[in-house]
Structure formats: C-alpha cells, structure tokens
C-alpha atoms as one frame of an Amber mdcrd trajectory, in Angstrom:
protein
  81.860 -54.317  38.032  82.088 -57.375  35.848  79.429 -59.619  34.427  81.432
 -62.864  34.439  83.260 -64.511  37.317  86.797 -65.835  37.337  86.563 -69.558
  36.726  83.723 -69.222  34.233  83.852 -72.174  31.842  83.770 -71.397  28.131
  82.912 -73.827  25.356  83.569 -73.470  21.627  80.623 -72.695  19.392  82.284
 -74.411  16.435  83.643 -77.925  16.583  87.410 -78.156  16.296  88.742 -80.592
  13.706  90.591 -82.388  16.517  88.040 -82.252  19.324  84.434 -83.300  19.875
  83.561 -80.349  22.127  85.375 -82.068  25.004  87.865 -79.277  25.645  86.753
 -76.334  27.702  88.405 -73.043  28.475  88.435 -71.178  31.769  88.247 -67.435
  32.264  90.827 -65.947  34.655  90.371 -62.899  36.901  92.594 -60.813  34.608
  90.544 -61.689  31.506  92.917 -64.252  30.049  91.468 -67.505  28.763  93.147
 -70.729  29.842  93.055 -73.902  27.764  95.062 -76.865  29.051  97.110 -74.621
  31.376  98.069 -72.249  28.554  96.949 -68.627  28.855  95.661 -66.577  25.926
  95.369 -62.816  26.148  92.336 -62.483  23.872  89.289 -64.507  22.847  90.719
 -64.502  19.316  94.055 -65.950  20.422  92.326 -68.713  22.360  89.954 -69.478
  19.487  92.750 -69.715  16.926  94.846 -71.945  19.178  91.944 -74.222  20.010
  90.317 -74.458  16.610  93.472 -74.398  14.475  91.374 -72.921  11.702  92.825
 -71.109   8.750  91.244 -67.844   7.706  88.970 -65.484   9.574  87.519 -66.297
  12.959  85.894 -64.011  15.534  87.043 -64.872  19.039  84.215 -62.954  20.712
  81.521 -64.956  18.897  83.491 -68.223  18.971  83.260 -68.760  22.753  80.060
 -69.596  24.632  79.625 -69.348  28.377  78.947 -73.003  29.217  76.351 -72.284
  31.888  74.174 -69.860  29.917  75.002 -70.672  26.301  75.547 -66.964  25.590
  78.400 -65.939  23.330  81.062 -63.598  24.695  80.076 -60.947  22.155  76.505
 -60.971  23.525  77.797 -60.527  27.069  80.166 -57.773  25.929  77.287 -55.951
  24.229  75.124 -56.245  27.366  77.968 -54.804  29.422  78.473 -51.894  27.025
  74.752 -51.153  27.068  74.777 -51.192  30.896  77.436 -48.453  30.949  75.744
 -46.417  28.229  78.160 -47.194  25.411  76.510 -48.210  22.163  79.509 -49.113
  20.026  82.491 -51.357  20.513  85.799 -49.526  20.387  89.005 -51.159  19.174
  90.413 -51.656  22.669  87.284 -53.469  23.838  87.302 -55.605  20.721  90.916
 -56.647  21.061  91.830 -56.984  24.716  89.295 -55.810  27.259  87.772 -59.106
  28.332  89.095 -58.329  31.810  86.462 -55.554  32.054  83.782 -58.237  32.022
  85.285 -60.280  34.879  84.133 -59.584  38.411
C-alpha cells in the first residue's frame, strides 16, 4: 500500500540556477521520477540532474509534493512509521521510492 499516487507532481525545494521553479517532476507507478520525459531511478538522481548542483544534495529532502508541500523524506518517514519501522535502511534511502507509490 503506497502513500503517493502515480502522476503525483513534485516540485524542487531549492531553486535551480537555470529555472525559476517552473519545471516539475512526475512520479511514475514504478517509483521513477520523470523530468521532461527523462526517467530517474532515485530522488537523488533526479535532483542532481535538475539542479545541476555541485557537492552534496539530498534527493529525499530536495523534492516536495506539489499538492501538500511535504518533502519526500517526510512522506517516507510517515510510511516507515505506519509499518512499524523506525529507521531508514540503505535500500529505502537509495531506491525504494516505488514502495511509496500506490
């Protein structure tokens, strides 16, 4: 059971040097994030491609759900709490966005 729906629109929480928050991303059923018809396997991959920022960036906290304004990491933490898991394991951190999609 997921928390997000396929087609959920994501917005960046940090302005890209080349964009004025006009680009959005879309969440696919399999957990990939699409920006301009290009699929990214992880929130981090999508954030790095969109923001083109050097250095550290956290993909889970970078993306906001446009409708609610919640960050993906907040939604992930709510999901983990709902299944009785208190900590984020490496697999969930890296690639398990698809677990959140209904």
